[in-house]
C-alpha positions in Angstrom: 152.3 134.1 69.6 153.2 132.6 73.0 156.8 131.4 73.4 155.9 127.8 74.5 152.8 127.4 72.4 152.7 124.9 69.6 152.6 126.8 66.2 150.2 126.0 63.4 151.7 125.6 59.9 150.5 129.2 59.1 152.2 130.6 62.2 155.4 128.7 61.4 155.5 130.0 57.9 154.7 133.5 59.1 157.6 133.4 61.6 159.8 132.0 58.8 159.0 134.9 56.6 159.9 137.3 59.4 163.2 135.5 59.7 163.7 134.8 55.9 167.4 135.9 55.8 168.2 134.2 59.1 167.4 130.6 57.8 163.6 131.0 57.5 164.0 130.9 53.8 164.3 127.1 54.0 160.8 126.8 55.5 159.3 129.4 53.2 160.7 127.8 50.1 160.8 124.1 50.9 158.2 123.2 53.6 154.6 122.6 52.6 152.0 121.6 55.1 152.8 117.9 54.7 156.5 118.4 55.7 155.3 120.4 58.7 152.7 117.8 59.7 155.3 115.0 59.3 157.8 116.8 61.4 155.2 117.4 64.2 154.2 113.7 64.0 157.8 112.5 64.3 159.4 115.1 66.6 156.5 116.8 68.4 155.1 120.3 68.3 157.0 123.2 66.9 157.2 126.2 69.3 158.5 129.6 68.5 161.7 128.8 70.3 162.2 125.5 68.4 161.4 127.2 65.1 163.9 129.9 65.6 166.6 127.3 66.5 165.7 125.4 63.3 166.1 128.6 61.3 169.5 129.3 63.0 170.7 125.8 62.2 169.6 126.0 58.6 171.4 129.3 58.2 174.5 127.9 59.7 174.4 125.0 57.3 173.9 127.4 54.4 176.9 129.4 55.4 179.0 126.3 55.7 178.0 125.1 52.2 178.8 128.6 50.8 182.2 128.5 52.4 183.0 125.1 50.9 181.8 126.2 47.4 183.4 129.5 47.3 186.4 129.0 49.6 185.4 131.8 52.0 
């Protein structure tokens, strides 16, 4: 998968599975094809770099929510 190449939905989910514990779980568990297609329509193609940044952001948000809930 080329770094600047637009990912297909299948490639996006595959990358998310590879990064499941790094925020990819959000894509695996919550994104169906229609969410992916809507995102691409609104914000442009998803590249590997963009996807990895999305996963990182989601993981950061999960950590923040856990800290607020459990006082970590």
